[in-house]
KOLVO-38276 format. One line per 4 residues: number of its first residue (from 1); their letters; for each residue x, y, z of C-alpha. Coordinates in pm, whole numbers. Layout:
# residues N
NUM> A> X/Y/Z  ...
This chain:
# residues 613
1> MRLR> 3554/5620/-7530  3731/5298/-7430  4006/5502/-7263  3753/5685/-7046
5> FLLL> 3592/5356/-6938  3929/5208/-6837  4020/5518/-6639  3683/5497/-6456
9> LVFT> 3753/5135/-6357  4099/5223/-6228  3971/5513/-6016  3687/5299/-5874
13> ALAW> 3928/5022/-5774  4167/5275/-5623  3884/5434/-5423  3767/5095/-5295
17> TLKA> 4123/5003/-5198  4163/5327/-5004  3838/5256/-4820  3960/4907/-4728
21> QDYK> 4236/5063/-4535  3986/5188/-4268  4000/4843/-4088  4194/4520/-4097
25> VLSM> 4180/4161/-3970  4398/4161/-3664  4380/3786/-3587  4194/3456/-3643
29> ESLP> 4208/3156/-3411  4020/2836/-3330  3821/2811/-3003  3813/2433/-2932
33> LDMT> 3638/2474/-2596  3369/2711/-2723  3031/2533/-2765  2854/2808/-2961
37> AREH> 2843/2611/-3287  2713/2298/-3106  2457/2485/-2894  2320/2683/-3195
41> IKQD> 2334/2426/-3476  2246/2547/-3827  2279/2384/-4171  2375/2529/-4508
45> ERGR> 2185/2478/-4832  2347/2137/-4883  2249/2013/-4533  2601/2049/-4389
49> QCAV> 2633/2152/-4025  2788/2498/-3999  3086/2647/-3823  3058/2981/-3636
53> FRIA> 3283/3288/-3672  3263/3510/-3364  3388/3846/-3496  3499/4100/-3235
57> TQNI> 3567/4464/-3331  3806/4727/-3202  3787/5102/-3276  3463/5041/-3468
61> TPEQ> 3136/5206/-3359  2810/5007/-3315  2663/5190/-3611  2963/5089/-3824
65> RMGF> 2939/4730/-3687  2584/4709/-3823  2716/4787/-4176  2923/4470/-4218
69> HFEC> 2804/4194/-4447  2981/3879/-4564  3030/3663/-4872  3231/3347/-4932
73> DWNS> 3390/3142/-5211  3185/2953/-5469  3161/2623/-5278  3047/2770/-4944
77> FVVE> 2756/2962/-4796  2700/3231/-4538  2391/3097/-4360  2312/3359/-4094
81> RQIV> 2448/3672/-3931  2365/3798/-3577  2500/4064/-3342  2528/3916/-2991
85> DGQI> 2677/4100/-2692  2866/4343/-2919  3005/4066/-3145  2910/3963/-3498
89> WVWV> 2828/3591/-3517  2841/3442/-3867  2739/3080/-3952  2934/2948/-4256
93> SPGL> 2976/2620/-4444  3255/2384/-4334  3559/2391/-4565  3529/2766/-4633
97> KTLK> 3860/2904/-4759  3787/3274/-4826  3552/3504/-4632  3482/3838/-4802
101> IKHT> 3419/4104/-4541  3237/4407/-4690  3127/4739/-4548  2939/5018/-4721
105> TLGQ> 3178/5289/-4600  3483/5107/-4458  3554/4893/-4764  3631/4524/-4823
109> WDLH> 3874/4271/-4676  3933/3921/-4808  4016/3682/-4523  4199/3370/-4638
113> TSNY> 4192/3094/-4375  4513/2946/-4510  4699/3259/-4398  4621/3154/-4039
117> AITV> 4679/2778/-4088  4314/2709/-4013  4077/2457/-4172  3712/2543/-4108
121> EALH> 3533/2236/-3965  3165/2169/-3893  3038/2251/-3540  3362/2437/-3454
125> TYKI> 3387/2797/-3335  3650/3049/-3447  3733/3401/-3329  3818/3685/-3568
129> VLQG> 3927/4031/-3449  3867/4334/-3675  4052/4652/-3586  3943/4989/-3721
133> TATA> 4184/5273/-3808  4183/5608/-3630  3963/5757/-3899  3707/5476/-3860
137> SNTN> 3666/5502/-3481  3474/5756/-3285  3557/5742/-2915  3261/5964/-2824
141> AITK> 3001/5745/-2998  2711/5604/-2785  2729/5221/-2764  2468/5141/-2494
145> QFLV> 2098/5187/-2430  1825/5074/-2185  1637/4754/-2263  1307/4735/-2069
149> FDIT> 1058/4444/-2039  698/4502/-1923  558/4155/-1842  217/4015/-1747
153> PKDA> 175/3820/-1522  405/4007/-1290  564/3697/-1133  699/3564/-1462
157> MLTV> 1067/3472/-1505  1284/3637/-1774  1609/3518/-1932  1802/3730/-2187
161> NGTP> 2072/3557/-2390  2049/3270/-2140  2103/3496/-1835  1821/3543/-1580
165> WPVI> 1707/3904/-1531  1535/4012/-1207  1168/4100/-1252  1014/4337/-997
169> DGIA> 641/4392/-1015  639/4284/-1379  926/4517/-1490  1285/4417/-1581
173> QKMV> 1542/4668/-1713  1914/4695/-1784  2158/4918/-1971  2298/4693/-2248
177> DFGT> 2546/4717/-2534  2408/4767/-2881  2321/4435/-3035  2053/4171/-3086
181> YEYR> 1916/3995/-2777  1720/3673/-2745  1473/3650/-2460  1240/3393/-2300
185> IEVK> 950/3470/-2062  785/3186/-1867  575/3116/-1559  372/2821/-1437
189> DYHA> 29/2771/-1599  111/3017/-1884  251/2961/-2231  616/3067/-2258
193> VTGK> 714/3346/-2503  1046/3370/-2687  1178/3636/-2926  1457/3868/-3037
197> VDVY> 1500/4240/-2996  1754/4481/-3155  1907/4758/-2946  2082/5019/-3163
201> DPDN> 1894/5344/-3109  2118/5579/-2906  1832/5824/-2845  1543/5598/-2731
205> KVTV> 1520/5306/-2490  1377/4981/-2621  1064/4851/-2443  929/4500/-2492
209> KKSL> 572/4453/-2361  446/4096/-2340  135/3936/-2188  153/3557/-2158
213> APAF> -144/3351/-2271  -300/3132/-2000  -208/2761/-2007  -481/2669/-1760
217> GYLK> -856/2626/-1732  -1109/2538/-1463  -1277/2223/-1335  -1628/2233/-1194
221> IEGD> -1787/1925/-1035  -2166/1883/-1031  -2391/1612/-888  -2612/1529/-591
225> RDIL> -2504/1792/-338  -2622/1589/-36  -2405/1294/-140  -2106/1495/-267
229> SKAS> -2096/1707/49  -1967/1399/235  -1731/1286/-42  -1357/1342/-84
233> VYID> -1217/1461/-418  -863/1394/-537  -715/1551/-849  -388/1394/-959
237> NANG> -369/1233/-609  -390/1572/-437  -685/1706/-239  -928/1872/-479
241> SDAL> -1241/1904/-265  -1256/2280/-341  -1388/2187/-687  -1715/2087/-515
245> QSPQ> -1768/2446/-402  -1644/2650/-699  -1448/2596/-1023  -1090/2496/-947
249> RLGS> -801/2620/-1157  -594/2346/-1325  -312/2345/-1577  -411/2268/-1935
253> GQHE> -393/1900/-2024  -521/1574/-1880  -594/1520/-1511  -710/1218/-1309
257> VRVL> -1015/1289/-1089  -1123/1048/-811  -1431/1091/-591  -1448/873/-278
261> HPMY> -1747/822/-49  -1759/559/229  -2098/431/118  -2052/450/-260
265> QAYQ> -1834/298/-528  -1520/495/-609  -1560/726/-911  -1263/788/-1142
269> QTVT> -1248/994/-1460  -980/1148/-1684  -1061/1505/-1788  -891/1733/-2042
273> IKDN> -859/2098/-1940  -828/2354/-2220  -678/2702/-2207  -903/2950/-2025
277> ETYT> -1209/2718/-2043  -1424/2558/-1769  -1479/2182/-1778  -1798/2067/-1603
281> LKVN> -1777/1711/-1467  -2108/1553/-1368  -2048/1289/-1101  -2307/1020/-1028
285> LNAN> -2198/786/-748  -2330/431/-742  -2441/301/-404  -2206/50/-242
289> FANV> -2408/-30/72  -2711/-223/185  -2983/-141/436  -3000/-460/641
293> TLKV> -3163/-582/963  -2959/-777/1217  -3170/-993/1447  -3106/-1231/1738
297> DADA> -3372/-1435/1920  -3265/-1326/2269  -3219/-1010/2474  -2864/-984/2347
301> EIWV> -2670/-675/2246  -2570/-656/1880  -2218/-525/1810  -2074/-459/1462
305> NGEK> -1696/-420/1434  -1679/-330/1801  -1963/-75/1789  -2287/-138/1975
309> KGIR> -2586/-114/1741  -2888/-227/1947  -3060/-502/2149  -3238/-798/1981
313> SWTG> -3249/-620/1643  -3094/-329/1450  -3165/-185/1105  -2922/43/925
317> NLEA> -2682/98/633  -2361/-105/604  -2100/-44/338  -2016/-346/123
321> GSYI> -1744/-551/288  -1675/-796/570  -1791/-732/926  -1741/-902/1261
325> VECR> -2087/-922/1421  -2117/-1018/1788  -2408/-1093/2018  -2338/-1030/2387
329> MKDC> -2551/-1128/2686  -2487/-1151/3059  -2354/-1486/3187  -2324/-1606/2829
333> KPTR> -2035/-1656/2593  -2056/-1398/2312  -2116/-1533/1963  -1900/-1392/1686
337> VEKD> -1970/-1439/1315  -1825/-1288/1002  -2079/-1136/763  -2005/-1033/405
341> ITAD> -2230/-744/300  -2296/-666/-67  -2507/-392/-224  -2762/-645/-355
345> MNGQ> -2850/-749/4  -3056/-433/51  -3365/-501/265  -3252/-843/389
349> TLTL> -3280/-964/750  -2983/-1157/890  -3046/-1385/1188  -2755/-1409/1432
353> PVPQ> -2667/-1703/1661  -2789/-1677/2020  -2516/-1647/2287  -2478/-1971/2479
357> PLTG> -2472/-1970/2861  -2137/-1992/3035  -2108/-2333/3198  -1899/-2527/3442
361> MLVL> -1874/-2894/3548  -2003/-3071/3861  -1852/-3397/3984  -2081/-3541/4259
365> NSTP> -2027/-3843/4479  -2208/-3955/4793  -2183/-4199/5078  -2367/-4421/5029
369> AMAE> -2368/-4424/4650  -2671/-4457/4420  -2849/-4159/4574  -3093/-3977/4345
373> IYID> -2974/-3633/4235  -3207/-3334/4201  -3060/-2999/4084  -3292/-2700/4092
377> GERK> -3577/-2949/4134  -3489/-3149/3821  -3379/-3512/3852  -3038/-3564/3694
381> GETP> -2954/-3923/3783  -2778/-4115/4063  -2447/-4075/4237  -2167/-4096/4149
385> MRIN> -2216/-3868/3850  -2041/-3600/3646  -2260/-3328/3498  -2062/-3165/3220
389> KLNV> -2259/-2847/3155  -2425/-2645/3428  -2498/-2276/3382  -2281/-2051/3592
393> GKHS> -2434/-1919/3912  -2608/-2053/4222  -2794/-2387/4220  -2981/-2605/4473
397> LRLV> -2890/-2972/4535  -3105/-3248/4686  -2990/-3609/4742  -3249/-3877/4816
401> KEGY> -3193/-4242/4908  -3419/-4489/5082  -3320/-4541/5446  -3133/-4208/5464
405> KPLN> -3235/-3857/5543  -3260/-3629/5236  -2960/-3397/5195  -3020/-3036/5080
409> KSFN> -2758/-2771/5005  -2667/-2500/4754  -2355/-2465/4539  -2207/-2216/4290
413> IEDG> -2077/-2296/3940  -1800/-2084/3781  -1724/-2056/3409  -1497/-2328/3279
417> KTLE> -1425/-2473/3624  -1504/-2810/3780  -1670/-2829/4122  -1622/-3156/4311
421> LEEK> -1869/-3244/4590  -1834/-3541/4823  -2151/-3566/5035  -2218/-3805/5330
425> MEAE> -2583/-3890/5396  -2720/-3958/5744  -2902/-4288/5795  -3259/-4277/5930
429> APVV> -3213/-4584/6152  -2915/-4793/6255  -2844/-5084/6035  -2713/-5404/6201
433> VKPE> -2489/-5615/5991  -2391/-5960/6111  -2028/-6026/6060  -1954/-6326/5850
437> KPKK> -1732/-6597/5982  -1400/-6591/5818  -1347/-6880/5587  -1057/-7104/5647
441> EEKL> -782/-7059/5405  -739/-7349/5179  -393/-7463/5128  -287/-7479/4774
445> NPEK> -223/-7821/4643  55/-7798/4397  -65/-8116/4236  -407/-7964/4172
449> EKPA> -275/-7642/4017  -350/-7618/3649  -77/-7508/3413  -100/-7139/3308
453> KPTA> -237/-7063/2967  14/-6921/2724  -16/-6543/2700  -75/-6361/2370
457> PSVW> 218/-6161/2229  210/-5779/2241  97/-5593/1930  243/-5277/1775
461> FATA> 14/-5038/1591  42/-4716/1388  -236/-4491/1253  -272/-4179/1042
465> NAAY> -504/-3932/1217  -739/-3650/1119  -921/-3422/1364  -1190/-3155/1341
469> SLTP> -1292/-2912/1615  -1589/-2684/1677  -1369/-2377/1626  -1383/-2487/1330
473> QASF> -1034/-2622/1261  -893/-2937/1094  -557/-3094/1187  -361/-3405/1091
477> GFSV> -102/-3632/1248  -16/-3986/1357  -24/-4229/1649  207/-4520/1737
481> GQVK> 190/-4761/2027  216/-5111/2171  -48/-5312/2355  -105/-5658/2500
485> RFGW> -360/-5648/2781  -232/-5303/2866  -19/-5078/2655  78/-4728/2559
489> FFSA> 51/-4488/2270  207/-4161/2146  25/-3909/1922  120/-3580/1746
493> MSNF> -121/-3350/1556  -97/-3012/1377  -252/-2807/1098  89/-2649/1024
497> GFKA> -63/-2299/1041  240/-2156/1223  182/-1818/1052  -80/-1753/1323
501> LQYN> 200/-1744/1584  351/-1436/1415  80/-1209/1551  158/-844/1626
505> YTAD> -120/-767/1873  -348/-949/2117  -720/-866/2131  -941/-904/2435
509> ANGY> -1262/-1105/2444  -1445/-825/2259  -1184/-781/1986  -1028/-460/2125
513> VDGE> -652/-398/2109  -528/-160/2380  -875/-4/2404  -918/46/2028
517> YPYY> -1111/-166/1781  -906/-226/1465  -1054/-282/1120  -1061/-659/1062
521> TGEK> -1035/-761/694  -1219/-1091/753  -916/-1304/662  -804/-1530/945
525> CNMR> -518/-1765/1026  -545/-2058/1272  -281/-2279/1434  -330/-2613/1613
529> ISVM> -64/-2838/1771  -103/-3134/2007  154/-3378/2147  39/-3643/2395
533> GGAV> 96/-3990/2531  -135/-4229/2710  -248/-4575/2809  -433/-4844/2613
537> MKVA> -638/-5118/2781  -805/-5419/2622  -1175/-5445/2709  -1300/-5745/2520
541> GPLY> -1212/-5913/2192  -1085/-5651/1943  -1204/-5351/2151  -957/-5136/2341
545> LRAG> -1000/-4821/2546  -742/-4543/2529  -685/-4226/2731  -408/-3971/2696
549> VGYG> -270/-3643/2828  -17/-3400/2687  49/-3048/2562  -189/-2861/2332
553> QRVK> -214/-2516/2178  -477/-2343/1966  -421/-1992/1825  -672/-1795/1619
557> SWYI> -548/-1475/1454  -725/-1223/1228  -572/-993/967  -634/-618/1004
561> SDGR> -621/-343/743  -244/-281/770  -168/-649/694  -74/-740/1051
565> LVKM> -213/-1021/1266  -419/-989/1584  -444/-1288/1818  -798/-1344/1950
569> SDDS> -747/-1422/2319  -1090/-1576/2380  -1044/-1823/2093  -680/-1913/2170
573> WTGV> -570/-2159/2437  -249/-2316/2554  -245/-2590/2812  -319/-2956/2878
577> DVSL> -465/-3178/2606  -678/-3464/2739  -817/-3743/2519  -1055/-4034/2574
581> GAQV> -1160/-4290/2314  -1146/-4639/2180  -976/-4839/1910  -1059/-5165/1732
585> HLKG> -811/-5420/1591  -949/-5629/1303  -735/-5855/1086  -431/-5634/1099
589> FVLS> -621/-5307/1060  -668/-5048/1336  -951/-4796/1363  -946/-4538/1645
593> LEAV> -1198/-4275/1755  -1148/-4032/2042  -1244/-3690/2176  -970/-3437/2258
597> TTSF> -1004/-3118/2462  -753/-2840/2527  -785/-2719/2888  -1155/-2818/2865
601> KDVE> -1223/-2511/2645  -1257/-2672/2306  -1339/-3022/2185  -1234/-3196/1869
605> AKVG> -1311/-3539/1727  -1009/-3741/1613  -1022/-4043/1382  -728/-4272/1306
609> VGYS> -682/-4549/1047  -377/-4776/1033  -220/-5118/1078  -122/-5349/1364
613> F> 178/-5577/1346
């Protein structure tokens, strides 16, 4: 009985050995530049990162290739086996010394890595070539078959083993070698699909049919249709106004929705879109305007940001913000004010300043002097006289003086100009004047001449100045000078607002720039500079008069929406500064007060305090 059992073992081993002769390991080598093990990382049961054996076959049919399986020595593991592009890929533990290659019909081969001077390392790739014998191969065997993908949606992209396949009308097909293929199907707004497919059937093509699940939903916006019809919708900063008409398709996930309306507060909301669902967003816009009445107590036109609104009064809606409101009337200087409108001003009436008449100056003298002046029938005073403010246009003049015929004439006043009239009146009767006898000149008696009184020394003075104009605008500076009976002074003033000189545009009297009315933000920038010199004259005791002339400049600029500056031409002047005032010297202190005008278009009051020495 024992003899029969031993003979059975011998014959079994001999049969297995004969089968092993149907193939052999032709070669084994390391592939240091191959990234397969690093791109497809796997771990064995002890958590060690695997190496990859890429096993190529020669004279072995695909059916025979499918029959190989692998074992290893006691300290290592075979983690996974795949057939990729006609090769067998095997993931094994690092440090493997013996790989047992087994086949159900072709037998077994023990591959010892030491025979090839190779040490198996983690994340390294090695190539093994198996060569079948003539009896193992079948040159007429079928090794390829069609692989077909039927995909929905039809514009999806397909990659097979990392290689893109062309998809035409939802169909992709190729004749491929037997093996296992990994695929990925993806398209925007759909969930990607990955998988594996085996191709080994020589008689039937392999068809993979996949429909991708939607990764999108819909957004529907509801609210007051009358208000929303004039609103703009932005979804993720892109135009999304179509969502006001019908549900708009959006990718699944979070989206930022903004609704803008010129008369309402901006609405912003984050919405979450779910797969194949419709999200209804109810938008309620809060009013950001006020219905106000603008009123002026004159037949003046009312203009808002360069747009005519009405005469005497206007009622309407204004969005919250700053506005330039003007009142314009013939032969009058327009008034311009800045009004800040807020939503809580609804129903309020705002009274605007009345435009002031344009005026000029009349300087009137007569021969003889002290004639009574009547302008347009109203007594103004006696000649000589300067009338600072007369409305522009035609006026009547009448001069009356006892003993002379009344003088009547008309004259015309122009805006900002001075008219000088020198009138000679005709006497009613001749006036005889007896000539006085000339007095004899008295000879000076040197003995009777009194000695001259000693003269007072000249005084130096310096003051710190502050000025404020009707624009309105404040400026600061200094004055220095020297005076005895007569003297001089020098003065310099500025508000240091030189930013106003960096304007980009110049607006006309109505605020227009090259025929267009920009959007003024309400923020303004003013500049004032004055340099002048003049004379000082002592009047009596500590009182002195002073008058000066020099260079002056006033610039008023407004910011517009793009951050640039616009110079307002009707509120900006460059020209001659003229000053007239007085100063008082008391116990070493100096106090000065004077009026300063730039080209007679603006007036400021200037006060100085300092010392004399």
